[in-house]
C-alpha positions, 0 to 999 in steps of 0.5 A, spaced: 565 504 226 567 502 218 561 498 217 557 504 219 561 508 214 559 503 209 553 503 209 552 511 209 556 511 203 552 505 200 546 509 201 542 511 194 538 517 193 532 513 195 534 513 202 536 520 203 532 525 206 527 529 202 530 535 200 526 541 203 524 547 199 528 554 201 525 558 207 521 551 209 525 551 216 524 558 218 517 558 216 516 551 220 520 555 226 515 561 226 508 558 226 510 552 230 514 557 235 507 562 235 503 556 237 508 554 243 509 560 246 501 561 246 500 554 249 506 554 254 503 562 256 496 558 258 499 552 261 504 557 266 500 564 267 495 561 272 501 558 276 505 565 276 504 571 281 504 578 280 511 582 281 513 584 288 512 591 290 519 591 291 520 589 283 515 594 281 518 600 284 526 598 282 523 597 274 518 603 274 523 608 271 524 603 266 518 600 264 510 603 264 506 601 270 500 597 266 506 593 263 509 591 270 502 590 273 501 585 268 507 581 268 507 575 272 513 571 274 514 563 275 520 560 279 520 553 275 526 547 276 528 547 268 526 547 261 525 542 256 526 543 249 520 544 244 517 538 241 517 542 234 525 543 235 525 536 231 525 540 225 532 542 226 535 535 227 531 533 221 534 538 217 541 537 220 541 544 224 543 546 230 537 548 235 536 556 235 537 555 242 538 549 247 532 551 252 535 546 257 540 551 258 536 556 259 535 561 265 529 564 263 524 565 258 518 570 257 511 567 254 508 574 252 506 577 259 509 571 263 516 570 265 519 563 267 526 563 271 529 557 273 531 555 280 538 555 279 538 563 277 532 565 281 536 569 287 540 575 287 543 579 282 543 574 276 535 573 278 534 581 277 538 581 271 534 576 268 528 579 270 529 585 266 532 581 260 525 578 260 521 584 261 524 587 255 522 581 251 515 582 254 515 590 251 517 587 245 511 582 244 506 588 247 509 593 242 510 588 236 504 583 237 506 576 238 506 574 230 510 580 228 515 579 234 516 571 232 517 573 224 522 578 226 525 574 231 526 568 225 528 572 220 534 575 225 535 568 226 536 566 219 539 573 217 545 573 222 548 566 221 543 562 225 546 565 231 542 566 237 546 572 239 545 575 232 537 576 233 535 583 233 531 582 239 535 578 243 541 583 242 536 589 245 535 585 251 542 583 253 544 591 251 538 594 255 539 589 261 547 590 261 545 598 261 541 597 267 545 593 271 551 598 270 547 603 273 546 608 267 541 613 267 534 610 267 531 610 261 524 608 257 525 601 254 519 602 251 522 608 247 528 604 246 523 598 243 519 602 239 525 606 236 529 599 234 523 596 231 520 603 228 514 602 231 509 607 231 504 605 236 503 599 240 499 593 238 494 590 243 497 583 245 494 577 241 
């Protein structure tokens, strides 16, 4: 250990990583994130199934029928972090979220749920959470969604739970699960992100 510390202490500027310009990490996160979401959606969409009639009935008071009709769901064994997450390691930053520990992910209209979370009430709550993200994608479009997601991450101490898109998904899923009066997720998303008209999915 002392030998390692001595080597590190003796390292000159020549062996230090090149400094990144301000905002570089956020820009890379945004651009690489868009590409990853599109690629993963294409890879998984053809394997995914439509929501069951039971799910659509239970969720119809919260989401538009056309959104529920387009949604697809796939149970998977688990998740890996994207290759581009190496940018966080190189920058000495923690991952914005460790997908290896994730229970579900929304890829535009395709929702992946880990097998360990694919049954019972946990599955229903996760599905609602991810459908909120699908609604955000529908209204904002992928590029704007990702831009806001990354800006929220950077502005709120680079904390996953501080990202506005995640805050809203957790909040609305909790309202849904608490048995509160039905509400329009579309209206909630439009109000939160001040969007007047739906943007076509990219």
